[in-house]
C-alpha positions as CSV (number, residue, x, y, z in Angstrom):
1,M,19.6,3.4,0.1
2,K,17.6,2.9,-3.1
3,K,16.1,-0.5,-3.8
4,I,14.1,-1.2,-6.9
5,V,10.9,-2.8,-5.9
6,I,8.7,-4.7,-8.4
7,I,5.0,-4.3,-7.6
8,T,3.4,-6.7,-10.0
9,L,1.3,-8.2,-7.3
10,L,-0.8,-5.4,-5.9
11,L,-1.4,-3.2,-8.9
12,M,-4.5,-3.8,-11.0
13,I,-4.6,-0.3,-12.5
14,S,-7.1,1.3,-14.7
15,L,-5.3,4.5,-15.6
16,S,-8.5,6.2,-16.7
17,G,-10.3,5.1,-13.5
18,C,-7.6,6.3,-11.2
19,V,-6.7,9.6,-12.7
20,D,-9.0,12.4,-11.8
21,T,-8.6,16.1,-11.7
22,K,-11.4,16.8,-9.4
23,N,-11.3,16.4,-5.6
24,R,-13.7,13.5,-5.4
25,K,-12.7,10.2,-3.9
26,Q,-10.9,7.9,-6.3
27,D,-11.9,4.4,-7.0
28,C,-8.7,3.3,-5.4
29,V,-7.7,1.7,-2.1
30,R,-4.2,2.9,-1.3
31,I,-1.8,1.1,1.0
32,H,0.3,3.0,3.5
33,I,2.9,1.2,5.5
34,R,4.5,3.4,8.2
35,A,7.8,2.4,9.8
36,N,8.4,2.5,13.5
37,S,11.1,5.2,12.9
38,N,13.5,6.4,10.3
39,S,16.3,4.2,11.5
40,E,17.9,2.0,8.9
41,I,16.7,-1.2,10.6
42,D,13.1,0.0,11.0
43,Q,13.0,1.1,7.4
44,S,14.4,-2.2,6.3
45,V,11.8,-4.3,8.2
46,K,9.1,-2.0,6.8
47,L,10.1,-3.2,3.3
48,D,9.9,-6.9,4.5
49,V,6.4,-6.2,5.9
50,R,5.4,-4.5,2.7
51,D,6.4,-7.6,0.7
52,A,4.5,-9.9,3.0
53,V,1.4,-7.8,2.9
54,V,1.6,-7.6,-0.9
55,N,2.1,-11.3,-1.2
56,Y,-0.9,-12.0,1.1
57,L,-3.3,-9.6,-0.6
58,T,-2.5,-10.2,-4.2
59,P,-4.5,-13.4,-4.7
60,L,-7.3,-12.1,-2.6
61,L,-7.6,-8.8,-4.5
62,S,-7.1,-10.2,-8.0
63,A,-10.8,-10.7,-8.7
64,C,-11.9,-7.3,-7.3
65,K,-13.8,-5.2,-9.8
66,S,-14.3,-2.1,-7.6
67,S,-12.9,-0.3,-4.6
68,D,-15.9,-1.6,-2.7
69,D,-14.9,-5.2,-3.5
70,A,-11.3,-4.5,-2.4
71,K,-12.4,-2.8,0.8
72,K,-14.6,-5.8,1.7
73,V,-11.7,-8.2,1.1
74,I,-9.3,-6.0,3.1
75,R,-11.9,-5.5,5.9
76,N,-12.5,-9.3,6.1
77,N,-8.7,-9.9,6.3
78,L,-7.6,-7.2,8.8
79,G,-6.8,-9.9,11.4
80,A,-4.7,-12.0,9.0
81,L,-2.9,-8.8,7.7
82,K,-2.0,-8.0,11.3
83,K,-0.8,-11.5,11.9
84,T,1.2,-11.4,8.6
85,S,2.8,-8.2,9.6
86,D,3.5,-9.3,13.2
87,D,5.0,-12.6,12.0
88,V,7.6,-10.7,9.9
89,L,8.4,-8.5,13.0
90,L,8.7,-11.5,15.2
91,D,10.8,-13.4,12.7
92,K,13.2,-10.4,12.4
93,G,13.5,-10.1,16.2
94,F,11.5,-6.9,16.8
95,S,9.7,-6.4,20.0
96,Y,7.1,-4.0,18.6
97,R,4.0,-5.1,16.7
98,A,1.8,-3.8,13.9
99,T,-1.6,-2.1,13.9
100,V,-3.7,-2.5,10.8
101,R,-6.8,-0.6,9.9
102,L,-8.9,0.4,6.9
103,S,-9.7,4.1,7.0
104,E,-9.9,7.3,4.9
105,E,-6.6,9.2,4.8
106,K,-5.5,12.4,3.3
107,F,-2.8,12.0,0.6
108,P,-0.7,14.6,-1.2
109,Y,-0.6,14.9,-4.9
110,R,1.5,12.2,-6.5
111,K,2.6,11.7,-10.1
112,Y,4.4,8.5,-11.2
113,D,5.3,9.0,-14.9
114,D,1.9,8.8,-16.7
115,V,-0.2,8.1,-13.6
116,S,-1.2,10.9,-11.3
117,F,-3.2,11.0,-8.1
118,P,-4.6,14.3,-7.0
119,A,-4.3,15.3,-3.4
120,G,-7.3,14.3,-1.5
121,V,-8.9,11.7,0.8
122,Y,-8.6,8.1,-0.3
123,D,-9.7,4.8,1.2
124,A,-6.5,3.3,2.6
125,L,-5.1,0.2,4.3
126,I,-2.9,1.6,7.0
127,V,-0.2,-0.6,8.5
128,E,1.7,1.0,11.4
129,L,4.8,-0.7,12.7
130,G,5.4,0.1,16.4
131,E,5.0,3.8,16.9
132,G,4.5,4.3,13.1
133,T,6.4,7.6,13.1
134,G,8.9,6.7,10.3
135,N,8.7,7.3,6.6
136,A,6.1,5.3,4.8
137,C,5.8,3.1,1.7
138,V,2.7,4.3,-0.2
139,F,1.1,2.1,-2.8
140,R,-2.2,2.3,-4.5
141,R,-4.7,-0.4,-5.4
142,C,-6.9,0.7,-8.2
143,V,-9.7,-1.6,-9.1
144,S,-11.9,0.4,-11.5
145,S,-11.4,-2.4,-14.0
146,P,-9.5,-5.6,-13.9
147,T,-6.6,-4.4,-16.0
148,T,-3.2,-5.8,-14.7
149,A,-0.2,-3.6,-14.9
150,A,3.3,-4.1,-13.5
151,K,5.3,-1.1,-12.4
152,T,8.6,-0.7,-10.6
153,F,9.6,2.1,-8.5
154,D,12.3,3.0,-6.0
155,T,11.5,3.0,-2.3
156,N,11.9,6.8,-2.2
157,R,8.8,6.9,-4.4
158,K,10.3,9.4,-6.7
159,S,9.4,7.7,-9.9
160,L,7.9,4.7,-11.5
161,K,10.1,3.0,-14.1
């Protein structure tokens, strides 16, 4: 099932600041939402949680000028992000809950049209739903400079449009 998702709320991209051909850490905080499983219902609620997390974080991150600023905001809101995620799960009738953390995670190389992210370790907000063993939505939050960009992409993350 392909759904087009508009990510106008979480992306403040500086293309030059986020594209790097070296293996150094990027000035980005990526968001990784892992579904409980690959079942259709778990994948569907993952998208609902994603939307709630994006809606919650957008106003908080809009003034961030660096990844350090973004990490501080995220760190200060981990409890609220868990509650936001859990509220969606409760509202949809799920018995499992979310775990939320800010950590460093290894990501594979990704290219989305004119934006590429080399493989490497990135700071990341990790939201695991239940067992967290299903496919994930991967986003990136680049805050090298406060340039706003809106991109759309399908949930299979094959391409930005």
